[in-house]
C-alpha positions as CSV (number, residue, x, y, z in Angstrom):
1,X,2.9,-11.5,11.2
2,X,0.0,-9.1,10.9
3,X,0.8,-6.7,13.9
4,X,4.1,-6.6,12.5
5,X,3.8,-5.5,8.9
6,X,0.2,-3.1,10.6
7,X,3.2,-1.3,12.4
8,X,5.9,-1.2,9.1
9,X,2.5,0.6,7.7
10,X,1.6,2.8,10.3
11,X,5.3,4.0,10.5
12,X,6.1,4.6,7.1
13,X,2.6,6.7,7.2
14,X,4.2,9.0,10.1
15,X,7.1,9.5,8.5
16,X,5.3,10.3,5.1
17,X,7.3,7.4,3.2
18,X,3.7,6.5,1.7
19,X,1.0,7.4,-0.7
20,X,-2.7,6.8,1.2
21,X,-5.9,6.3,-0.8
22,X,-6.5,5.1,-4.3
23,X,-6.3,8.5,-5.7
24,X,-2.7,9.2,-4.3
25,X,-1.5,5.6,-5.0
26,X,-2.5,6.3,-8.8
27,X,-0.5,9.5,-8.5
28,X,2.2,7.8,-7.0
29,X,2.2,5.1,-10.0
30,X,1.9,7.6,-12.8
31,X,5.1,9.5,-11.2
32,X,7.0,6.2,-10.9
33,X,7.2,7.1,-7.1
34,X,5.7,3.5,-6.1
35,X,7.9,1.4,-5.0
36,X,5.6,-1.1,-3.8
37,X,1.4,-1.1,-4.0
38,X,-0.3,-2.7,-1.5
39,X,-3.9,-3.5,-2.0
40,X,-6.5,-4.3,0.8
41,X,-8.5,-7.5,0.3
42,X,-11.6,-6.4,0.7
43,X,-11.7,-3.6,-2.1
44,X,-14.5,-3.7,-5.1
45,X,-13.4,-5.3,-8.5
46,X,-13.1,-2.1,-10.3
47,X,-10.5,-0.6,-8.0
48,X,-8.0,-3.8,-8.0
49,X,-8.4,-3.9,-11.7
50,X,-7.7,0.0,-11.9
51,X,-4.9,0.1,-9.5
52,X,-3.7,-3.6,-11.2
53,X,-3.6,-1.9,-14.8
54,X,-2.2,1.0,-14.0
55,X,1.0,-0.9,-11.5
56,X,1.4,-3.2,-14.6
57,X,1.5,-0.2,-17.1
58,X,4.0,1.4,-15.1
59,X,6.2,-1.4,-14.4
60,X,4.9,-0.6,-10.6
61,X,5.2,-4.0,-8.0
62,X,1.4,-4.6,-6.3
63,X,0.3,-7.2,-3.7
64,X,-2.6,-8.1,-2.9
65,X,-2.4,-8.5,1.5
66,X,-4.6,-10.2,3.8
67,X,-5.2,-6.6,5.6
68,X,-8.5,-5.4,5.3
69,X,-9.6,-1.7,4.3
70,X,-10.6,-0.7,8.1
71,X,-7.5,-2.0,9.1
72,X,-5.1,-0.2,6.2
73,X,-7.2,2.9,7.2
74,X,-6.7,2.8,11.3
75,X,-2.7,1.7,10.4
76,X,-2.7,4.5,8.9
77,X,-4.7,7.5,9.9
78,X,-7.5,7.1,8.0
79,X,-10.9,5.6,7.8
80,X,-11.1,2.8,5.1
81,X,-8.2,2.7,2.8
82,X,-8.2,0.6,0.0
83,X,-4.4,1.0,-0.9
84,X,-1.3,2.3,-0.2
85,X,1.6,3.1,-2.3
86,X,5.2,2.9,-0.2
87,X,7.1,5.7,-1.8
88,X,10.5,5.0,0.3
89,X,12.6,1.8,-0.6
90,X,13.6,1.6,3.1
91,X,9.9,1.1,4.5
92,X,9.7,-1.5,1.1
93,X,12.7,-3.6,2.6
94,X,11.1,-3.3,6.2
95,X,7.5,-4.3,5.2
96,X,8.8,-7.7,3.3
97,X,11.1,-8.3,6.5
98,X,8.0,-8.1,8.7
99,X,6.2,-10.7,6.5
100,X,9.1,-13.3,7.0
101,X,8.7,-12.8,11.0
């Protein structure tokens, strides 16, 4: 399961269908472009609260994953990445489908 989900995240990153990192994710949420926000399992409480509060205020879907910040960063070609936001609904569908397999 984890390999498939990381593959979908990597594909979305190469297609520029995601916002990467806390600042870009917050901008995507504020601009109502974020379709689904994924938070790494090992982010700080402050970052988690900041992202969750902003997503709830702007009615963005948010999900905490079992993926670490290191694994998430590796999937998108960066160092540790606390969060990503899918900005394309088709990648959200692919991600949700990968969770089922």
